Backbone as JSON Lines, residues from 0, in Angstrom:
{"i":0,"aa":"M","n":[12.97,48.77,-137.99],"ca":[12.09,49.66,-138.7],"c":[10.68,49.56,-138.12]}
{"i":1,"aa":"I","n":[10.06,50.65,-137.8],"ca":[8.73,50.66,-137.27],"c":[7.7,50.62,-138.37]}
{"i":2,"aa":"E","n":[6.78,49.73,-138.23],"ca":[5.66,49.57,-139.2],"c":[4.37,49.58,-138.42]}
{"i":3,"aa":"C","n":[3.28,50.08,-139.07],"ca":[1.94,50.03,-138.48],"c":[0.97,49.4,-139.45]}
{"i":4,"aa":"H","n":[0.17,48.55,-138.87],"ca":[-0.87,47.86,-139.63],"c":[-2.17,47.9,-138.88]}
{"i":5,"aa":"V","n":[-3.29,47.93,-139.59],"ca":[-4.6,48.03,-138.97],"c":[-5.43,46.82,-139.4]}
{"i":6,"aa":"S","n":[-6.19,46.26,-138.42],"ca":[-7.18,45.24,-138.81],"c":[-8.39,45.38,-137.89]}
{"i":7,"aa":"E","n":[-9.48,44.82,-138.33],"ca":[-10.73,44.94,-137.64],"c":[-10.75,43.97,-136.47]}
{"i":8,"aa":"S","n":[-11.58,44.31,-135.48],"ca":[-11.87,43.46,-134.32],"c":[-13.32,43.64,-133.98]}
{"i":9,"aa":"P","n":[-13.87,42.82,-133.15],"ca":[-15.3,43.01,-132.73],"c":[-15.54,44.33,-132.01]}
{"i":10,"aa":"L","n":[-14.47,44.96,-131.56],"ca":[-14.63,46.28,-130.82],"c":[-14.08,47.45,-131.64]}
{"i":11,"aa":"G","n":[-13.87,47.24,-132.92],"ca":[-13.42,48.31,-133.77],"c":[-12.01,48.03,-134.29]}
{"i":12,"aa":"P","n":[-11.55,48.93,-135.17],"ca":[-10.2,48.73,-135.75],"c":[-9.13,48.83,-134.68]}
{"i":13,"aa":"I","n":[-8.06,47.93,-134.8],"ca":[-6.96,47.92,-133.96],"c":[-5.69,48.24,-134.79]}
{"i":14,"aa":"L","n":[-4.88,49.08,-134.29],"ca":[-3.59,49.38,-134.93],"c":[-2.49,48.58,-134.18]}
{"i":15,"aa":"Y","n":[-1.69,47.87,-134.97],"ca":[-0.56,47.08,-134.5],"c":[0.7,47.84,-134.94]}
{"i":16,"aa":"R","n":[1.5,48.18,-133.93],"ca":[2.78,48.87,-134.19],"c":[3.94,47.85,-133.89]}
{"i":17,"aa":"V","n":[4.81,47.67,-134.88],"ca":[5.9,46.75,-134.62],"c":[7.24,47.47,-134.91]}
{"i":18,"aa":"D","n":[8.26,46.99,-134.16],"ca":[9.63,47.48,-134.38],"c":[10.48,46.25,-134.35]}
{"i":19,"aa":"G","n":[10.95,45.9,-135.58],"ca":[11.71,44.65,-135.72],"c":[10.86,43.45,-135.45]}
{"i":20,"aa":"D","n":[11.32,42.64,-134.45],"ca":[10.63,41.42,-134.14],"c":[9.78,41.46,-132.94]}
{"i":21,"aa":"C","n":[9.34,42.68,-132.53],"ca":[8.48,42.85,-131.36],"c":[7.32,43.77,-131.62]}
{"i":22,"aa":"L","n":[6.23,43.45,-130.95],"ca":[5.07,44.3,-130.99],"c":[5.37,45.42,-130.0]}
{"i":23,"aa":"T","n":[5.2,46.63,-130.41],"ca":[5.43,47.79,-129.5],"c":[4.17,48.59,-129.25]}
{"i":24,"aa":"G","n":[3.13,48.26,-129.92],"ca":[1.9,48.93,-129.72],"c":[0.7,48.18,-130.23]}
{"i":25,"aa":"L","n":[-0.4,48.23,-129.47],"ca":[-1.71,47.67,-129.91],"c":[-2.7,48.69,-129.37]}
{"i":26,"aa":"F","n":[-3.31,49.41,-130.3],"ca":[-4.24,50.49,-129.9],"c":[-5.54,50.4,-130.62]}
{"i":27,"aa":"F","n":[-6.63,50.74,-129.97],"ca":[-7.89,50.9,-130.69],"c":[-7.76,52.25,-131.43]}
{"i":28,"aa":"V","n":[-8.11,52.21,-132.72],"ca":[-7.91,53.43,-133.51],"c":[-8.8,54.51,-132.92]}
{"i":29,"aa":"G","n":[-8.18,55.67,-132.67],"ca":[-8.9,56.85,-132.09],"c":[-9.0,56.81,-130.56]}
{"i":30,"aa":"Q","n":[-8.42,55.87,-129.91],"ca":[-8.57,55.87,-128.43],"c":[-7.79,57.01,-127.82]}
{"i":31,"aa":"K","n":[-8.09,57.26,-126.54],"ca":[-7.38,58.28,-125.82],"c":[-5.88,57.84,-125.76]}
{"i":32,"aa":"H","n":[-4.97,58.75,-125.77],"ca":[-3.53,58.53,-125.73],"c":[-3.03,57.74,-127.0]}
{"i":33,"aa":"F","n":[-3.78,57.89,-128.08],"ca":[-3.33,57.28,-129.32],"c":[-2.02,57.95,-129.72]}
{"i":34,"aa":"P","n":[-0.99,57.22,-130.08],"ca":[0.32,57.75,-130.27],"c":[0.37,58.75,-131.43]}
{"i":35,"aa":"K","n":[1.07,59.85,-131.14],"ca":[1.18,60.94,-132.17],"c":[2.3,60.62,-133.14]}
{"i":36,"aa":"D","n":[3.14,59.64,-132.81],"ca":[4.26,59.33,-133.66],"c":[3.92,58.36,-134.84]}
{"i":37,"aa":"I","n":[2.64,58.03,-134.93],"ca":[2.23,57.12,-136.0],"c":[2.2,57.91,-137.32]}
{"i":38,"aa":"A","n":[3.1,57.75,-138.1],"ca":[3.17,58.56,-139.33],"c":[2.2,58.05,-140.39]}
{"i":39,"aa":"S","n":[2.19,56.72,-140.62],"ca":[1.32,56.17,-141.62],"c":[1.15,54.67,-141.42]}
{"i":40,"aa":"V","n":[0.06,54.2,-141.93],"ca":[-0.19,52.77,-141.89],"c":[0.14,52.22,-143.25]}
{"i":41,"aa":"T","n":[0.85,51.09,-143.23],"ca":[1.25,50.52,-144.48],"c":[0.24,49.45,-144.94]}
{"i":42,"aa":"N","n":[0.1,49.36,-146.26],"ca":[-0.65,48.34,-146.9],"c":[0.22,47.18,-147.32]}
{"i":43,"aa":"A","n":[1.5,47.31,-147.05],"ca":[2.43,46.22,-147.5],"c":[2.14,44.99,-146.65]}
{"i":44,"aa":"R","n":[2.67,43.92,-147.14],"ca":[2.53,42.6,-146.47],"c":[3.02,42.79,-144.99]}
{"i":45,"aa":"A","n":[2.18,42.37,-144.07],"ca":[2.5,42.47,-142.66],"c":[3.62,41.49,-142.27]}
{"i":46,"aa":"P","n":[4.58,41.93,-141.43],"ca":[5.58,40.98,-140.95],"c":[4.96,39.89,-140.07]}
{"i":47,"aa":"R","n":[5.74,38.84,-139.88],"ca":[5.28,37.67,-139.12],"c":[4.71,38.07,-137.76]}
{"i":48,"aa":"I","n":[5.36,38.98,-137.06],"ca":[4.92,39.42,-135.73],"c":[3.51,40.0,-135.76]}
{"i":49,"aa":"V","n":[3.17,40.75,-136.79],"ca":[1.78,41.27,-136.88],"c":[0.84,40.13,-137.15]}
{"i":50,"aa":"D","n":[1.17,39.22,-138.01],"ca":[0.29,38.07,-138.27],"c":[0.09,37.32,-136.98]}
{"i":51,"aa":"E","n":[1.1,37.1,-136.27],"ca":[1.04,36.35,-135.01],"c":[0.15,37.09,-133.99]}
{"i":52,"aa":"A","n":[0.35,38.4,-133.84],"ca":[-0.48,39.18,-132.91],"c":[-1.9,39.22,-133.34]}
{"i":53,"aa":"R","n":[-2.23,39.38,-134.64],"ca":[-3.58,39.41,-135.16],"c":[-4.27,37.99,-134.85]}
{"i":54,"aa":"E","n":[-3.55,36.93,-135.06],"ca":[-4.13,35.58,-134.83],"c":[-4.37,35.44,-133.29]}
{"i":55,"aa":"Q","n":[-3.5,35.85,-132.45],"ca":[-3.73,35.74,-131.02],"c":[-4.87,36.62,-130.56]}
{"i":56,"aa":"I","n":[-5.04,37.77,-131.12],"ca":[-6.18,38.66,-130.77],"c":[-7.48,38.02,-131.31]}
{"i":57,"aa":"R","n":[-7.4,37.47,-132.48],"ca":[-8.64,36.77,-133.02],"c":[-9.06,35.68,-132.09]}
{"i":58,"aa":"E","n":[-8.1,34.85,-131.66],"ca":[-8.37,33.73,-130.74],"c":[-8.94,34.22,-129.39]}
{"i":59,"aa":"Y","n":[-8.39,35.31,-128.92],"ca":[-8.9,35.92,-127.7],"c":[-10.37,36.29,-127.83]}
{"i":60,"aa":"F","n":[-10.69,37.04,-128.95],"ca":[-12.09,37.4,-129.07],"c":[-13.01,36.23,-129.36]}
{"i":61,"aa":"A","n":[-12.48,35.16,-129.9],"ca":[-13.3,33.9,-130.14],"c":[-13.4,33.09,-128.89]}
{"i":62,"aa":"G","n":[-12.77,33.49,-127.78],"ca":[-12.85,32.75,-126.49],"c":[-11.9,31.55,-126.5]}
{"i":63,"aa":"E","n":[-10.91,31.56,-127.36],"ca":[-9.95,30.37,-127.43],"c":[-8.62,30.68,-126.82]}
{"i":64,"aa":"R","n":[-8.38,31.89,-126.31],"ca":[-7.07,32.23,-125.8],"c":[-7.26,33.12,-124.56]}
{"i":65,"aa":"E","n":[-6.49,32.78,-123.52],"ca":[-6.48,33.51,-122.29],"c":[-5.18,34.22,-122.02]}
{"i":66,"aa":"T","n":[-4.11,33.77,-122.57],"ca":[-2.77,34.34,-122.45],"c":[-2.18,34.59,-123.81]}
{"i":67,"aa":"F","n":[-1.19,35.45,-123.81],"ca":[-0.52,35.82,-125.09],"c":[0.94,35.48,-125.02]}
{"i":68,"aa":"S","n":[1.48,35.12,-126.18],"ca":[2.92,34.75,-126.26],"c":[3.65,35.6,-127.33]}
{"i":69,"aa":"V","n":[2.97,36.54,-127.98],"ca":[3.59,37.36,-128.95],"c":[4.64,38.22,-128.23]}
{"i":70,"aa":"P","n":[5.85,38.34,-128.79],"ca":[6.95,39.17,-128.15],"c":[6.54,40.66,-128.16]}
{"i":71,"aa":"I","n":[6.66,41.31,-127.04],"ca":[6.35,42.76,-126.92],"c":[7.56,43.45,-126.34]}
{"i":72,"aa":"R","n":[7.61,44.78,-126.67],"ca":[8.64,45.65,-126.14],"c":[7.83,46.89,-125.7]}
{"i":73,"aa":"L","n":[7.9,47.21,-124.38],"ca":[7.19,48.37,-123.85],"c":[8.2,49.47,-123.55]}
{"i":74,"aa":"R","n":[7.92,50.62,-124.1],"ca":[8.74,51.79,-123.79],"c":[7.98,52.77,-122.93]}
{"i":75,"aa":"G","n":[8.55,53.21,-121.84],"ca":[7.93,54.13,-120.91],"c":[8.87,54.45,-119.75]}
{"i":76,"aa":"T","n":[8.42,55.19,-118.87],"ca":[9.23,55.6,-117.69],"c":[9.39,54.39,-116.82]}
{"i":77,"aa":"T","n":[10.28,54.5,-115.89],"ca":[10.53,53.4,-114.94],"c":[9.26,53.03,-114.17]}
{"i":78,"aa":"F","n":[8.5,54.1,-113.72],"ca":[7.29,53.9,-113.04],"c":[6.2,53.21,-113.92]}
{"i":79,"aa":"Q","n":[6.07,53.73,-115.17],"ca":[5.18,53.04,-116.12],"c":[5.48,51.59,-116.27]}
{"i":80,"aa":"Q","n":[6.76,51.27,-116.47],"ca":[7.22,49.92,-116.62],"c":[6.83,49.02,-115.44]}
{"i":81,"aa":"Q","n":[6.97,49.59,-114.18],"ca":[6.54,48.89,-113.01],"c":[5.05,48.55,-113.06]}
{"i":82,"aa":"V","n":[4.25,49.52,-113.41],"ca":[2.8,49.34,-113.52],"c":[2.49,48.29,-114.55]}
{"i":83,"aa":"W","n":[3.07,48.43,-115.75],"ca":[2.77,47.51,-116.81],"c":[3.2,46.09,-116.52]}
{"i":84,"aa":"D","n":[4.34,45.93,-115.83],"ca":[4.76,44.59,-115.37],"c":[3.71,44.04,-114.44]}
{"i":85,"aa":"A","n":[3.21,44.8,-113.54],"ca":[2.22,44.34,-112.57],"c":[0.91,43.94,-113.26]}
{"i":86,"aa":"L","n":[0.54,44.66,-114.28],"ca":[-0.69,44.36,-115.05],"c":[-0.63,42.99,-115.61]}
{"i":87,"aa":"R","n":[0.54,42.52,-116.02],"ca":[0.71,41.24,-116.63],"c":[0.48,40.09,-115.64]}
{"i":88,"aa":"Q","n":[0.39,40.48,-114.34],"ca":[0.16,39.49,-113.31],"c":[-1.38,39.24,-113.05]}
{"i":89,"aa":"I","n":[-2.22,40.09,-113.65],"ca":[-3.67,39.98,-113.48],"c":[-4.17,38.85,-114.39]}
{"i":90,"aa":"H","n":[-4.68,37.8,-113.85],"ca":[-5.12,36.66,-114.65],"c":[-6.48,36.91,-115.42]}
{"i":91,"aa":"F","n":[-6.59,36.26,-116.47],"ca":[-7.87,36.25,-117.27],"c":[-9.0,36.05,-116.36]}
{"i":92,"aa":"G","n":[-10.02,36.9,-116.48],"ca":[-11.22,36.72,-115.7],"c":[-11.13,37.39,-114.32]}
{"i":93,"aa":"D","n":[-9.99,37.94,-113.99],"ca":[-9.81,38.61,-112.67],"c":[-9.83,40.1,-112.9]}
{"i":94,"aa":"A","n":[-10.05,40.81,-111.81],"ca":[-9.95,42.29,-111.83],"c":[-9.36,42.73,-110.53]}
{"i":95,"aa":"W","n":[-8.47,43.74,-110.67],"ca":[-7.87,44.38,-109.49],"c":[-8.37,45.83,-109.51]}
{"i":96,"aa":"T","n":[-8.39,46.4,-108.29],"ca":[-8.62,47.86,-108.22],"c":[-7.36,48.58,-108.45]}
{"i":97,"aa":"Y","n":[-7.41,49.89,-108.7],"ca":[-6.24,50.72,-108.86],"c":[-5.42,50.69,-107.53]}
{"i":98,"aa":"G","n":[-6.09,50.69,-106.4],"ca":[-5.44,50.51,-105.16],"c":[-4.72,49.22,-104.98]}
{"i":99,"aa":"D","n":[-5.36,48.12,-105.42],"ca":[-4.67,46.81,-105.42],"c":[-3.38,46.84,-106.21]}
{"i":100,"aa":"L","n":[-3.48,47.45,-107.36],"ca":[-2.33,47.54,-108.27],"c":[-1.2,48.36,-107.6]}
{"i":101,"aa":"A","n":[-1.59,49.43,-106.99],"ca":[-0.59,50.25,-106.27],"c":[0.07,49.47,-105.21]}
{"i":102,"aa":"R","n":[-0.68,48.75,-104.4],"ca":[-0.09,47.96,-103.28],"c":[0.85,46.86,-103.87]}
{"i":103,"aa":"R","n":[0.46,46.26,-104.98],"ca":[1.27,45.22,-105.57],"c":[2.63,45.68,-105.99]}
{"i":104,"aa":"I","n":[2.76,46.92,-106.3],"ca":[4.11,47.47,-106.67],"c":[4.72,48.24,-105.5]}
{"i":105,"aa":"G","n":[4.14,48.13,-104.32],"ca":[4.73,48.66,-103.14],"c":[4.56,50.14,-102.86]}
{"i":106,"aa":"L","n":[3.51,50.71,-103.46],"ca":[3.25,52.13,-103.25],"c":[2.35,52.4,-102.05]}
{"i":107,"aa":"P","n":[2.46,53.54,-101.44],"ca":[1.67,53.81,-100.24],"c":[0.18,54.11,-100.6]}
{"i":108,"aa":"P","n":[-0.71,54.01,-99.6],"ca":[-2.06,54.36,-99.88],"c":[-2.17,55.78,-100.51]}
{"i":109,"aa":"G","n":[-3.16,55.92,-101.35],"ca":[-3.3,57.17,-102.09],"c":[-2.61,57.3,-103.38]}
{"i":110,"aa":"S","n":[-1.97,56.21,-103.79],"ca":[-1.22,56.19,-105.08],"c":[-2.05,55.69,-106.26]}
{"i":111,"aa":"A","n":[-3.35,55.41,-106.05],"ca":[-4.14,54.87,-107.1],"c":[-4.23,55.8,-108.33]}
{"i":112,"aa":"R","n":[-4.27,57.09,-108.1],"ca":[-4.38,58.0,-109.27],"c":[-3.13,57.94,-110.13]}
{"i":113,"aa":"A","n":[-2.0,57.91,-109.52],"ca":[-0.69,57.82,-110.26],"c":[-0.65,56.51,-111.04]}
{"i":114,"aa":"V","n":[-1.06,55.38,-110.41],"ca":[-1.14,54.15,-111.04],"c":[-2.14,54.13,-112.23]}
{"i":115,"aa":"G","n":[-3.23,54.81,-112.04],"ca":[-4.25,54.95,-113.14],"c":[-3.64,55.7,-114.31]}
{"i":116,"aa":"G","n":[-2.87,56.72,-114.08],"ca":[-2.21,57.44,-115.18],"c":[-1.32,56.54,-115.99]}
{"i":117,"aa":"A","n":[-0.51,55.79,-115.29],"ca":[0.42,54.9,-116.01],"c":[-0.4,53.79,-116.69]}
{"i":118,"aa":"N","n":[-1.41,53.27,-116.07],"ca":[-2.28,52.23,-116.63],"c":[-2.88,52.74,-117.97]}
{"i":119,"aa":"G","n":[-3.36,53.98,-117.95],"ca":[-4.0,54.48,-119.13],"c":[-3.05,54.69,-120.31]}
{"i":120,"aa":"R","n":[-1.73,54.72,-120.05],"ca":[-0.79,54.92,-121.12],"c":[-0.12,53.62,-121.55]}
{"i":121,"aa":"N","n":[-0.7,52.51,-121.18],"ca":[-0.22,51.21,-121.58],"c":[-0.22,51.16,-123.14]}
{"i":122,"aa":"P","n":[0.9,50.87,-123.76],"ca":[0.94,50.91,-125.23],"c":[0.51,49.61,-125.88]}
{"i":123,"aa":"V","n":[0.25,48.58,-125.12],"ca":[-0.13,47.28,-125.73],"c":[-1.43,46.78,-125.08]}
{"i":124,"aa":"A","n":[-2.55,47.44,-125.48],"ca":[-3.88,47.08,-124.85],"c":[-4.17,45.58,-125.11]}
{"i":125,"aa":"I","n":[-5.0,45.07,-124.34],"ca":[-5.47,43.68,-124.31],"c":[-4.38,42.7,-123.88]}
{"i":126,"aa":"I","n":[-3.23,42.71,-124.58],"ca":[-2.14,41.77,-124.24],"c":[-1.58,42.13,-122.91]}
{"i":127,"aa":"V","n":[-1.36,43.44,-122.61],"ca":[-1.02,43.87,-121.24],"c":[-2.37,44.41,-120.75]}
{"i":128,"aa":"P","n":[-3.01,43.57,-119.86],"ca":[-4.48,43.72,-119.64],"c":[-4.84,44.92,-118.71]}
{"i":129,"aa":"C","n":[-4.63,46.13,-119.17],"ca":[-5.06,47.3,-118.36],"c":[-6.56,47.37,-118.18]}
{"i":130,"aa":"H","n":[-7.3,46.68,-119.02],"ca":[-8.8,46.65,-118.9],"c":[-9.24,45.91,-117.63]}
{"i":131,"aa":"R","n":[-8.37,45.14,-116.99],"ca":[-8.72,44.38,-115.81],"c":[-8.54,45.17,-114.51]}
{"i":132,"aa":"V","n":[-8.37,46.48,-114.61],"ca":[-8.24,47.34,-113.45],"c":[-9.49,48.18,-113.31]}
{"i":133,"aa":"I","n":[-10.12,48.16,-112.14],"ca":[-11.41,48.82,-111.95],"c":[-11.27,49.74,-110.75]}
{"i":134,"aa":"G","n":[-12.28,50.6,-110.6],"ca":[-12.31,51.54,-109.46],"c":[-12.51,50.8,-108.15]}
{"i":135,"aa":"G","n":[-12.11,51.46,-107.08],"ca":[-12.26,50.82,-105.75],"c":[-13.67,50.47,-105.36]}
{"i":136,"aa":"D","n":[-14.68,51.18,-105.97],"ca":[-16.04,50.88,-105.7],"c":[-16.67,49.93,-106.71]}
{"i":137,"aa":"G","n":[-15.74,49.32,-107.57],"ca":[-16.25,48.37,-108.57],"c":[-16.71,48.99,-109.88]}
{"i":138,"aa":"E","n":[-16.61,50.34,-109.92],"ca":[-17.01,51.02,-111.15],"c":[-15.94,50.78,-112.25]}
{"i":139,"aa":"L","n":[-16.39,50.81,-113.49],"ca":[-15.54,50.73,-114.63],"c":[-15.11,52.15,-115.03]}
{"i":140,"aa":"T","n":[-13.82,52.42,-114.8],"ca":[-13.34,53.78,-115.05],"c":[-12.02,53.72,-115.72]}
{"i":141,"aa":"G","n":[-11.65,54.78,-116.42],"ca":[-10.32,55.03,-116.85],"c":[-9.74,54.1,-117.93]}
{"i":142,"aa":"Y","n":[-10.49,53.71,-118.87],"ca":[-9.9,52.89,-119.98],"c":[-9.7,53.68,-121.22]}
{"i":143,"aa":"A","n":[-8.46,53.79,-121.72],"ca":[-8.15,54.67,-122.81],"c":[-9.0,54.3,-124.1]}
{"i":144,"aa":"G","n":[-9.34,53.03,-124.2],"ca":[-10.16,52.61,-125.36],"c":[-11.67,52.88,-125.14]}
{"i":145,"aa":"G","n":[-12.08,53.39,-123.95],"ca":[-13.45,53.68,-123.71],"c":[-14.05,52.68,-122.78]}
{"i":146,"aa":"V","n":[-14.96,53.13,-121.9],"ca":[-15.54,52.24,-120.91],"c":[-16.36,51.19,-121.51]}
{"i":147,"aa":"D","n":[-17.06,51.44,-122.67],"ca":[-17.83,50.36,-123.34],"c":[-16.93,49.23,-123.8]}
{"i":148,"aa":"R","n":[-15.76,49.56,-124.31],"ca":[-14.83,48.47,-124.7],"c":[-14.35,47.74,-123.48]}
{"i":149,"aa":"K","n":[-14.05,48.46,-122.38],"ca":[-13.55,47.81,-121.17],"c":[-14.66,46.85,-120.68]}
{"i":150,"aa":"R","n":[-15.93,47.27,-120.65],"ca":[-17.03,46.44,-120.25],"c":[-17.07,45.21,-121.11]}
{"i":151,"aa":"S","n":[-16.95,45.38,-122.4],"ca":[-17.0,44.24,-123.37],"c":[-15.87,43.26,-123.1]}
{"i":152,"aa":"L","n":[-14.66,43.78,-122.88],"ca":[-13.5,42.88,-122.62],"c":[-13.7,42.07,-121.28]}
{"i":153,"aa":"L","n":[-14.14,42.76,-120.3],"ca":[-14.35,42.06,-119.02],"c":[-15.48,41.05,-119.11]}
{"i":154,"aa":"T","n":[-16.48,41.38,-119.88],"ca":[-17.6,40.38,-120.07],"c":[-17.09,39.19,-120.87]}
{"i":155,"aa":"L","n":[-16.33,39.45,-121.92],"ca":[-15.76,38.4,-122.7],"c":[-14.97,37.4,-121.82]}
{"i":156,"aa":"E","n":[-14.2,37.97,-120.87],"ca":[-13.41,37.18,-119.98],"c":[-14.19,36.54,-118.83]}
{"i":157,"aa":"G","n":[-15.44,36.91,-118.72],"ca":[-16.28,36.32,-117.65],"c":[-15.9,36.64,-116.28]}
{"i":158,"aa":"G","n":[-15.33,37.83,-116.12],"ca":[-14.8,38.29,-114.81],"c":[-15.88,38.41,-113.7]}
{"i":159,"aa":"R","n":[-15.42,38.85,-112.55],"ca":[-16.3,38.84,-111.42],"c":[-17.53,39.77,-111.56]}
{"i":160,"aa":"A","n":[-17.5,40.62,-112.5],"ca":[-18.7,41.48,-112.7],"c":[-19.55,41.02,-113.84]}
{"i":161,"aa":"R","n":[-19.38,39.81,-114.25],"ca":[-19.96,39.27,-115.49],"c":[-21.47,39.6,-115.65]}
{"i":162,"aa":"E","n":[-22.27,39.31,-114.58],"ca":[-23.67,39.52,-114.73],"c":[-24.07,40.9,-114.98]}
{"i":163,"aa":"Q","n":[-23.27,41.87,-114.53],"ca":[-23.6,43.28,-114.73],"c":[-23.21,43.84,-116.07]}
{"i":164,"aa":"L","n":[-22.4,43.12,-116.82],"ca":[-21.76,43.74,-118.0],"c":[-22.21,43.05,-119.28]}
{"i":165,"aa":"P","n":[-23.15,43.63,-119.95],"ca":[-23.51,43.02,-121.29],"c":[-22.34,43.19,-122.26]}
{"i":166,"aa":"L","n":[-22.13,42.19,-123.1],"ca":[-20.99,42.16,-123.99],"c":[-21.08,43.28,-125.05]}
{"i":167,"aa":"F","n":[-22.15,43.42,-125.77],"ca":[-22.17,44.43,-126.86],"c":[-23.43,45.21,-126.88]}
């Protein structure tokens, strides 16, 4: 059974979508590509998986967590799955370009735009770190949650662009 729950974060409300014992979505409310199949948010007691995800996200924002262990299930095309799997290889505090990401999954030069499209449709933000992908020129582009949030997440992680990116 699919359930949706919302809780606050330092970057605005986050919607947690669960199906059974897996997190299937983590979205900033109102972000680009916000799922249209979200019928309603329940006020019922959240299942254990939502509590676990909320706690891990809280720890992340508090600077106490760099990796996530909450079980997730990602639904998408085969290509999207490839991109999302590669995203999970980007370590905390690191950033890859869209071209780097394309090369990592064996795509030819010029595939950055296709990779960017799949990256932007990542259904589990933060946990699958799509915010760690930047433009080839170092610019912060293409984050479904907004560039300001992307800047804040990268600053929180102390990534290679730390001095340029004010947190809030």
